[in-house]
C-alpha positions in Angstrom: -3.3 24.6 9.0 0.1 25.3 10.3 3.1 25.1 7.9 4.1 27.1 4.9 1.8 28.1 2.1 3.2 28.9 -1.3 1.9 30.9 -4.2 1.7 28.7 -7.3 3.9 29.9 -10.2 2.3 32.4 -12.5 2.7 30.1 -15.5 1.5 26.9 -13.8 -1.3 25.1 -15.5 -1.6 22.3 -12.9 -5.1 22.3 -11.5 -5.5 23.0 -7.7 -7.9 21.4 -5.4 -9.6 22.4 -2.1 -9.7 20.8 1.3 -12.8 18.7 0.5 -11.1 17.2 -2.5 -7.9 16.2 -0.8 -9.9 14.6 2.1 -12.1 12.6 -0.3 -9.3 11.5 -2.6 -6.6 10.7 -0.1 -8.6 9.2 2.8 -7.0 11.5 5.4 -8.9 13.9 7.6 -7.9 17.5 7.9 -6.2 17.0 11.4 -3.9 14.4 9.9 -3.2 16.6 6.9 -2.1 19.3 9.3 0.4 16.9 10.9 1.8 16.1 7.4 2.1 19.7 6.5 3.7 20.7 9.8 6.4 18.0 9.3 7.1 19.2 5.8 5.8 16.1 4.2 3.2 18.0 2.0 2.8 21.6 1.1 -0.2 23.7 0.4 -0.6 26.5 -2.2 -2.4 29.9 -1.9 -5.1 30.8 -4.4 -6.5 34.4 -4.3 -10.2 34.8 -3.6 -12.4 36.9 -5.8 -13.1 39.5 -3.0 -9.8 39.4 -1.3 -7.8 37.0 0.8 -6.6 33.6 0.0 -7.8 30.0 0.2 -5.7 26.9 0.8 -5.3 24.7 -2.2 -3.5 21.5 -3.1 -1.7 20.1 -6.1 -2.4 16.6 -7.5 0.9 15.2 -6.6 0.4 16.4 -3.0 -3.0 14.7 -2.8 -1.5 11.4 -4.1 1.4 11.6 -1.6 -1.2 12.1 1.2 -3.0 9.0 -0.1 0.2 7.0 0.2 0.4 8.3 3.8 -3.1 7.0 4.5 -2.2 3.6 3.1 0.9 3.4 5.4 -0.9 4.5 8.5 -3.7 1.9 7.9 -1.7 -1.2 6.9 1.5 -0.6 8.9 -0.5 0.4 12.0 1.6 3.6 12.3 0.4 6.8 13.9 0.2 9.9 11.7 3.4 11.4 13.2 5.5 8.3 12.1 3.8 8.5 8.6 4.7 12.2 8.4 8.4 11.5 9.3 8.7 8.8 6.6 7.1 11.0 3.9 9.2 14.1 4.9 12.6 12.4 5.4 12.6 9.9 2.5 14.3 10.9 -0.8 11.7 13.0 -2.7 12.5 11.3 -6.0 11.1 8.0 -4.5 7.6 9.6 -4.1 7.8 11.7 -7.2 8.6 8.9 -9.6 6.1 6.5 -8.1 3.3 9.1 -8.4 4.2 9.9 -12.0 4.2 6.3 -13.0 0.9 5.4 -11.3 -1.0 8.5 -12.3 0.0 8.0 -15.9 -1.6 4.6 -15.9 -4.7 6.0 -14.1 -5.2 8.5 -16.9 -5.4 5.6 -19.4 -8.3 4.0 -17.6 -11.8 4.4 -19.1 -14.3 6.5 -17.1 -16.5 3.4 -16.5 -13.6 1.2 -15.4 -14.2 1.2 -11.7 -12.0 -1.7 -10.7 -8.3 -0.8 -9.9 -5.9 -3.5 -11.1 -2.2 -4.1 -10.6 0.4 -3.2 -13.2 3.9 -4.7 -13.8 5.2 -1.1 -13.4 3.8 -0.7 -9.8 6.0 0.3 -6.9 5.8 -1.3 -3.5 6.6 -0.3 0.1 7.7 -3.2 2.2 8.0 -3.2 6.0 10.4 -6.0 7.0 10.0 -7.4 10.6 8.1 -4.3 11.5 11.3 -2.3 11.5 13.0 -2.0 8.1 11.3 0.0 5.4 12.1 -0.8 1.7 11.0 0.5 -1.6 10.6 -2.2 -4.3 10.8 -0.8 -7.8 10.6 -2.1 -11.4 14.0 -3.1 -12.8 13.8 -0.4 -15.5 13.6 2.3 -12.9 17.0 1.4 -11.4 18.5 3.3 -14.4 16.5 6.4 -13.6 16.7 7.0 -9.8 19.8 8.8 -8.5 22.5 6.8 -6.7 20.8 3.4 -7.4 22.8 0.4 -8.4 21.6 -1.0 -11.8 19.3 -4.0 -11.2 18.9 -3.4 -7.4 15.2 -3.2 -7.1 15.0 -3.4 -3.3 16.0 0.0 -1.9 16.3 0.6 1.8 14.5 3.8 2.9 15.2 3.6 6.6 14.3 2.0 9.9 11.5 2.6 12.5 12.9 3.1 15.9 11.2 1.5 19.0 10.0 5.1 19.8 8.2 5.3 16.5 10.7 7.7 15.1 12.0 7.2 11.5 15.7 7.1 10.7 16.4 7.6 7.1 19.2 5.4 5.6 20.6 6.6 2.2 20.3 3.9 -0.4 23.5 5.0 -2.0 25.3 2.9 0.6 24.6 0.0 -1.8 27.1 1.6 -4.2 30.9 0.9 -4.1 31.5 4.6 -3.4 28.6 4.8 -1.0 30.7 4.8 2.2 33.0 7.5 1.0 30.0 9.7 0.0 28.4 9.1 3.4 31.7 10.1 5.2 31.7 13.4 3.4 28.1 14.1 4.5 27.9 12.4 7.9 31.5 12.1 9.1 33.4 8.9 9.4 32.0 7.4 12.6 28.4 8.1 11.7 28.9 6.9 8.2 30.4 3.6 9.4 27.6 3.1 11.9 25.0 3.8 9.2 26.6 1.4 6.9 26.4 -1.4 9.5 22.7 -0.7 9.8 22.4 -0.8 6.0 24.1 -4.2 5.9 21.9 -5.5 8.7 18.8 -4.4 6.9 19.8 -6.0 3.7 20.5 -9.3 5.5 17.2 -9.2 7.3 15.4 -8.4 4.0 16.9 -11.6 2.5 16.0 -13.7 5.5 12.9 -12.0 6.9 10.4 -13.6 9.2 7.6 -11.2 8.4 6.9 -8.8 5.6 4.0 -6.4 4.9 3.9 -5.2 1.3 1.8 -2.2 0.0 1.1 -1.5 -3.6 1.6 2.2 -4.1 0.4 2.1 -7.7 -3.0 0.8 -6.7 -3.5 3.5 -4.0 -2.4 6.3 -6.3 -4.5 5.2 -9.2 -7.6 5.0 -6.9 -6.9 8.5 -5.5 -6.5 9.8 -9.0 -9.8 8.5 -10.1 -11.6 9.7 -7.0 -10.1 13.2 -7.6 -11.6 13.2 -11.1 -15.0 12.2 -9.8 -14.9 8.6 -10.8 -15.6 5.5 -8.8 -12.6 3.4 -7.7 -12.8 -0.1 -6.1 -10.1 -2.6 -5.2 -10.6 -6.3 -6.1 -10.5 -7.5 -2.5 -13.2 -5.1 -1.5 -15.5 -6.2 -4.3 -15.0 -10.0 -3.7 -15.1 -9.8 0.1 -18.6 -10.6 1.6 -20.4 -7.6 2.9 -21.1 -7.2 6.6 -23.8 -9.7 7.7 -23.7 -11.8 4.6 -21.7 -14.6 6.2 -24.0 -14.6 9.3 -27.1 -14.9 7.1 -25.6 -17.5 4.8 -27.6 -20.8 5.1 -25.6 -23.6 6.5 -25.5 -27.0 4.8 -28.0 -29.5 6.2 -25.2 -31.8 7.3 -23.7 -29.0 9.5 -27.0 -28.1 11.3 -28.3 -29.7 14.4 -31.2 -32.2 14.1 -33.6 -29.6 15.7 -32.6 -27.0 13.2 -32.9 -29.5 10.3 -36.5 -30.4 11.4 -37.3 -26.7 11.7 -36.2 -26.2 8.1 -38.4 -29.1 6.9 -35.7 -31.8 6.8 -34.9 -34.4 9.4 -32.1 -36.8 9.7 -34.5 -39.8 9.9 -37.2 -39.4 7.3 -39.1 -42.7 6.8 
């Protein structure tokens, strides 16, 4: 893969996983992982081989972040380059905190508990009108994330341009001092333009025509269990009829044609 490889710290006790592990747990193929790595969305580590050389390895949090990327690509119908931009440009604390919360609840699950269920501490990604990307967080977390107004659980991450590019919008624009902070970073004209986009996005969020919501907690917990070698299933996948079951399902007699009813041993005019 292209992109940087880092040596893990000497004192690190975090387990590292190989390419096969990240593919199986995240749901992304190696070519897609290469795109994420090239964009700076994820980073690999180096592990020395016994007889010389190095192998590429991955940390748990990197695997879970890749799993989030797989979820966005599938349900938002984004190409992998858009996914890579979103993961790379969004405030790192957003992903770090959501991964910590979800993986903590995953570690509490029994080994035979195959069904992944929701939690009141789950974080959500919401795509509003196919353009505005929001992060919805539990109210308690508004005291822990940087530059977040207490009680504001809907945080704007950015917008998807018509070209598929992602424009990050700082959520601190929701603060009273947000514009002044943006002016110091972006300059006055750019800051004022960005604030107008922020206000538009918040208005659209409150009056949206369409919204796609993704549960990050479910996806991360499922990836965590797969990484540990356990089964993981979502409720909708368990309850949904398997391929062909609907076709083979026997129709009620009242909905069948007279010919089909006679063939099945029943007629509409038994005397």
